[in-house]
C-alpha positions in Angstrom: -0.2 0.1 0.0 1.1 3.1 -0.2 1.6 5.9 1.9 -0.4 8.9 0.9 0.9 12.4 2.5 -1.4 15.6 2.7 0.4 17.4 1.2 3.9 16.9 -1.5 5.8 20.5 -1.9 7.6 20.5 -5.5 10.6 22.6 -4.7 12.5 23.4 -1.9 13.7 26.7 -2.3 12.7 29.2 0.1 9.1 29.7 -1.4 8.4 25.7 -0.7 10.1 25.8 2.4 8.3 27.7 4.3 5.3 26.1 2.6 6.7 23.3 4.6 6.6 25.1 8.0 3.2 26.2 7.9 2.1 23.0 6.8 4.2 21.1 9.6 2.6 23.4 12.1 -0.5 22.8 11.1 0.4 19.0 11.8 -0.3 18.1 7.6 2.1 15.1 6.7 3.9 16.6 4.4 6.6 15.5 1.5 8.6 18.0 0.0 10.5 16.9 -3.5 13.4 18.8 -5.0 15.7 18.0 -7.7 18.8 19.1 -6.5 19.5 20.6 -3.6 17.6 23.3 -1.4 18.0 26.5 -1.5 16.4 26.9 -5.2 17.9 30.7 -6.9 19.2 32.2 -2.9 22.2 30.2 -3.9 23.0 32.3 -6.8 23.9 34.9 -4.6 27.2 34.8 -1.5 25.1 37.1 0.8 22.5 38.2 1.4 21.4 40.9 3.5 17.6 42.3 2.8 16.2 39.4 4.9 14.8 40.1 7.8 16.3 39.0 11.4 20.0 39.3 10.3 21.5 42.2 10.9 24.7 41.8 9.3 24.9 40.2 6.0 24.3 36.3 5.7 26.0 33.8 3.5 23.2 32.3 1.6 24.2 29.0 2.5 23.9 29.4 5.9 20.3 30.7 5.8 19.2 27.5 3.9 20.7 25.7 6.0 19.0 27.5 8.7 15.7 27.4 6.7 15.7 23.8 6.0 16.5 23.1 9.3 13.9 24.7 10.5 11.4 22.6 8.8 13.2 19.4 9.9 12.7 20.0 13.3 9.1 20.6 12.8 9.4 16.9 11.1 9.7 17.6 7.4 10.5 14.9 4.9 12.6 15.9 1.9 13.8 13.8 -0.5 16.5 14.8 -3.5 13.8 13.2 -6.9 13.3 14.9 -9.6 9.7 15.1 -10.6 8.5 13.5 -14.1 4.4 14.3 -13.7 1.6 14.4 -12.0 -1.7 12.4 -12.5 -4.8 11.9 -11.6 -6.7 9.0 -9.7 -9.7 8.5 -7.2 -9.2 11.7 -6.2 -5.8 11.8 -5.5 -2.7 12.7 -7.1 -0.2 10.6 -8.6 3.1 12.6 -8.6 5.8 10.3 -10.2 9.9 10.6 -10.4 12.2 10.1 -12.3 14.0 7.9 -9.5 10.4 5.3 -10.3 9.2 6.5 -7.4 5.1 7.2 -6.4 3.9 9.6 -4.1 0.3 10.1 -2.9 -1.0 13.0 -1.9 -4.4 15.1 -1.3 -3.0 18.8 -2.1 -0.1 19.7 -4.3 2.1 22.4 -4.5 4.0 23.8 -6.7 7.5 25.8 -5.7 9.8 25.5 -8.6 10.0 29.2 -8.8 11.9 30.5 -11.9 15.1 30.3 -13.4 17.5 33.2 -14.8 18.0 33.5 -18.2 21.7 32.6 -19.0 24.5 34.2 -21.5 26.0 31.0 -21.7 29.6 32.6 -21.5 33.1 31.4 -21.1 33.2 32.1 -16.9 30.1 33.1 -16.1 29.3 30.1 -14.2 31.8 30.1 -11.6 31.2 33.9 -11.4 27.8 33.2 -10.1 27.7 34.9 -6.8 30.8 37.1 -7.1 30.4 39.3 -9.6 28.0 37.8 -11.4 24.0 39.2 -10.7 20.7 38.2 -12.2 18.4 40.8 -9.7 20.2 44.4 -9.8 17.3 44.6 -7.1 18.6 42.3 -4.2 22.1 42.7 -5.5 22.7 46.5 -6.7 24.1 47.5 -2.8 27.1 45.0 -3.2 27.9 46.6 -6.1 28.7 50.4 -5.2 31.0 52.7 -5.9 32.4 49.8 -8.5 31.6 49.9 -12.6 29.1 47.4 -13.4 28.2 46.0 -17.0 24.3 45.2 -17.7 24.0 42.6 -21.0 20.4 42.9 -22.8 18.4 45.5 -24.8 15.0 45.4 -23.6 12.9 47.6 -20.9 13.5 45.0 -17.9 17.9 45.4 -18.4 17.3 49.3 -18.7 15.5 49.7 -15.3 17.9 47.4 -13.7 20.6 49.4 -15.1 18.6 52.7 -13.6 19.0 51.2 -10.3 22.1 50.2 -9.9 23.2 54.0 -11.5 22.0 55.3 -7.9 24.9 52.8 -6.0 27.4 52.1 -8.7 30.6 54.6 -10.3 29.5 53.6 -13.7 27.3 51.1 -15.2 27.2 50.5 -18.7 24.3 48.7 -21.0 25.9 46.4 -23.0 23.8 45.2 -26.5 24.1 43.0 -29.2 22.5 45.1 -31.5 22.5 48.8 -32.5 19.3 50.0 -31.1 17.1 49.5 -27.6 14.5 47.5 -27.9 11.1 49.1 -27.2 12.4 52.7 -25.5 13.8 55.4 -27.8 16.8 56.6 -27.1 17.2 54.4 -23.9 20.6 57.0 -23.2 19.8 59.6 -23.6 17.0 59.4 -21.0 19.4 57.4 -18.5 21.8 60.6 -19.2 19.1 62.7 -18.4 19.2 61.5 -14.9 22.6 60.4 -13.9 25.7 60.8 -15.9 27.4 57.3 -14.6 25.8 55.4 -17.5 27.6 54.2 -20.9 25.9 52.7 -23.8 27.6 50.2 -25.7 27.9 47.4 -28.3 29.0 44.8 -28.0 29.6 41.4 -30.4 28.0 38.4 -28.8 30.7 35.8 -28.6 32.6 36.7 -25.6 33.2 35.3 -22.1 33.8 36.7 -18.5 36.6 36.5 -16.4 37.1 37.5 -13.4 38.5 36.9 -9.4 37.0 35.2 -7.3 36.9 36.7 -3.8 
């Protein structure tokens, strides 16, 4: 007879772990499935300084470990398995994984999060959290008085550049085309508010290099 869970949570990032904490406190029999390791995109940052309760920046890995420990202390059952598909049978949800296992649940929470678009250039992977970031709002304070490049030519890239300009000494907007998308004269508009931005063109074939701290 298969084990029946009140709740199966797919994904063990901050949202999934938070859901697990609430579920365990509500005395729901809960299973969390994660294909890699707990933490999600939180682990793309080296340090976290915008999470309530910490007066100083906390290493992302340490914060994730504390979240996981809190959920486990309440009885969370975590399995590192990637979900293959979900179906429904006799009013129950059937979750199948690539480990050739299946779990039955009354309710499912999908907390798989999102995945940032990456450049796919040499050096990018090893410098994530060491100068390579995918969220200006999250990490801009770490780049205070530094030179920063924002890669992209859409509205999001321009907005991220404008926000970073509040902190960085210089912001380059790096784009592979000769003009930006959706907005007219973005460089001119940016320079009206701040003088620490330049607009450049670049060849999409390149690499990233740096020194890990």
